[in-house]
Residue, then its C-alpha position, 0 to 999 in steps of 0.5 A: m552726106r546726101l544719102l538716098l534711101i530706097e525702100n519697098d516698105s514705107t514704115h521701114g523707110k521712115v524708121l531708117k530715114d529717122v535713124f540716118s538723119l540722127w547720124g547726121h545725114d541729109v536723107g531722101l526717101c524713095l519707095s518706088a521706081k517712079e520716085l527713083s527716076n525723080h530722085l536721080q534727076k533732081s539731086d546729086w547723092n553721095g551714097v545710096v542705101t537700097e533694098l534689092a527690089i522696089p515696086g516697079m522694078e525687079k530684083y537687082q534692077v535698082i542697083s543697075r539703075v543707080k549705077e547707070e545714072m551715078p557710077w561714082v556713088p557707093v551703093i549699100v544693099l540693106t535687105e530682108n531677103g539676104s543669102i550668099k547667092s543674092a549677096v554675090r549677085a548684088i556685088q556683081m551688079g555693082a553694090d559696094e556693101f551688103f547687109v541683111k535686116p535686122l541690120e548691124v547698126n554699128q557696122l552700117q554706121a561705120v560704112l556710111g562714116q567712111i563714105s562721108r570721109n571719102m566724099r569730104k576729101w573730094e569736095e574739100t579738094e585737098y589734092l588740088q588746093s595743095d598745088l593750085k593755090n590760086t584756083s577758085r573753089r567755085m572752079q573746083f566744084q565745077l570740075q567735080k560736077i562736070y567730070r561726073l556728067l562726062e562719066r554719065t554720058r561718055k558713050d553719048e557723043l552729042k551729050l558730050r559735045f553739049i557739055q563741052r560747049n556749055s559747061l566747060n566753057s563757063i570756066s574762064e581759065g584754060l583747062l586740060m585734064l589727062d589721065e595717066t595714059g594721056i586720055v583726055y577727060l576735060l578740055n575747054d576751048k581756050m586751052a584747045r586753041f592754045l594747043g592748036i586743036p580746032d575742036a576740043g570735043s574731037v579729042n574727048g576720051k582719046n589719047l591726046f598725044q596719039e591724036i595730035p602727035e606733034l604735041k609730043a615734041t612740045r613742052l606740054f608733053q615734057v611736063f606731063q611726063d615729069f609730073l607723072e614721075n615726080q608727082k609734084g605740083l608746080k606753077i610756070d609763070h611764062f609757059t610756052l608750048r614750044d621751047d623755040p623762042r620764035s614760037d608765035c604763042e604768047p607765054v601763059e601762066l600754067s599750074i600743074a597738079g594731079s589727083r590720085f585716089n584709091t581704085k574703089d573711091s577714085l574719080f580721077s587719076g592723072v594730071i591737071f593743067i590750068m591756064k590762069k584767067g586773063t593770060g594770052h593764048e593766041c597763036 
């Protein structure tokens, strides 16, 4: 697991880094606010172990900064200045666990081990691979990274549109990800054209079937509802948007799957539609 260790004492930091490395983690050591900015920009961390304060940042600021940049990453506080009040405050700021030095080694090791197992579940994409046998592993890793970028920049429309145009469209398959309420998480241009949506970015973060009400009368909406009820992946070789045989849309091969994670560790819960590479899509 890629673990970021944030400490305010270089000696303690080096000792803890050695301990975590012996446990099998790839550890980065951060000792100041300036270093933290560099670490957050350069690496995709799976977990963070941090002191409550570091040089250049006041107490609790490091927690909020990490959560702002990487809201999906578990944060474990390991501090010399522990109290019930500080533990409650740390949890309110977004920390997932709180330990006081000298640490309970077995307890901390167990927590890190659980984070590693949760991370592997996502990276190995067992949830997707069980239903989408023909989906490339490269694409699944792209989905993971793009989704995380979207979560980090969801409030910034310009960044969202940049990601939409550059990252999503590097995936050649048509792609649509909807959460259980119909909110659009990912949509690339090829799938947008198939659905008759002029601008894929215009529906990001919005309910697809409210924004484009005519889609409620299509087969896509029927499949979306059926999947939520049955939670069973399927592949349709000759999928058409509308059941009307006179439809001008060419049939495509469409795979449907879903992901469900428990709330604390979830990245996504909903339905994923993937249009096979190379199939027709013009309407």
